[in-house]
C-alpha positions as CSV (number, residue, x, y, z in Angstrom):
1,M,-4.1,-5.7,3.3
2,T,-7.2,-6.1,5.3
3,A,-8.6,-2.6,5.1
4,L,-8.0,0.3,2.8
5,Q,-9.7,3.8,3.2
6,T,-7.8,6.5,1.3
7,E,-8.9,9.4,-0.9
8,C,-9.3,7.8,-4.3
9,S,-6.7,9.2,-6.8
10,Y,-5.0,11.4,-4.2
11,D,-3.8,9.0,-1.5
12,Y,-1.9,5.8,-2.4
13,V,-0.3,2.8,-0.7
14,F,2.6,1.6,-2.8
15,V,3.9,-2.0,-2.0
16,F,7.4,-3.0,-3.2
17,D,9.1,-6.5,-3.3
18,G,12.3,-5.6,-1.6
19,P,13.8,-3.4,1.2
20,D,13.2,0.0,-0.4
21,A,11.3,2.0,-3.0
22,D,13.9,1.1,-5.7
23,S,12.6,-2.5,-5.5
24,R,10.1,-4.0,-7.9
25,L,6.6,-2.5,-7.4
26,L,4.0,-5.1,-6.5
27,G,1.1,-2.7,-6.7
28,S,-0.3,0.8,-5.9
29,F,-3.7,1.0,-4.3
30,S,-6.1,3.9,-3.7
31,G,-9.7,4.4,-2.6
32,Q,-11.4,1.5,-0.7
33,T,-10.6,-1.5,-2.8
34,V,-8.6,-4.1,-0.9
35,P,-6.2,-6.0,-3.0
36,T,-5.9,-9.7,-3.0
37,G,-2.9,-11.2,-1.3
38,L,0.6,-10.0,-2.3
39,Y,3.7,-12.1,-2.3
40,A,7.2,-10.7,-1.9
41,G,9.6,-13.2,-3.3
42,S,12.6,-11.3,-2.0
43,G,11.6,-11.9,1.6
44,F,11.2,-8.2,2.2
45,M,8.3,-5.9,1.7
46,Y,8.5,-2.1,1.7
47,I,5.2,-0.2,2.1
48,R,5.0,3.6,1.3
49,L,1.9,5.6,2.1
50,F,1.5,8.9,0.0
51,S,-1.2,11.2,1.3
52,D,-2.2,14.8,0.8
53,T,-3.7,17.1,3.5
54,N,-7.2,17.6,2.1
55,Y,-9.0,14.8,3.9
56,V,-8.1,12.7,6.9
57,L,-9.3,9.1,6.4
58,K,-8.3,5.9,8.3
59,G,-5.4,4.9,5.9
60,F,-4.7,1.2,5.7
61,S,-4.3,-2.0,7.8
62,A,-2.2,-4.9,6.8
63,H,-1.3,-8.3,8.1
64,Y,1.7,-10.5,7.0
65,T,3.0,-14.0,7.5
């Protein structure tokens, strides 16, 4: 992820190592702390954004290779 702007403890970005949310969780991120690089050994990465409706922030931006 290159940017993260979510409401801390209310909005989360979940990253999984696999094709769906039943895959191994690599991390859950909230607030403005950008995680270090993540590696998905399966060759797939599933990303889920959970957000409430209280505040509208920018969300997240990610790049992959």
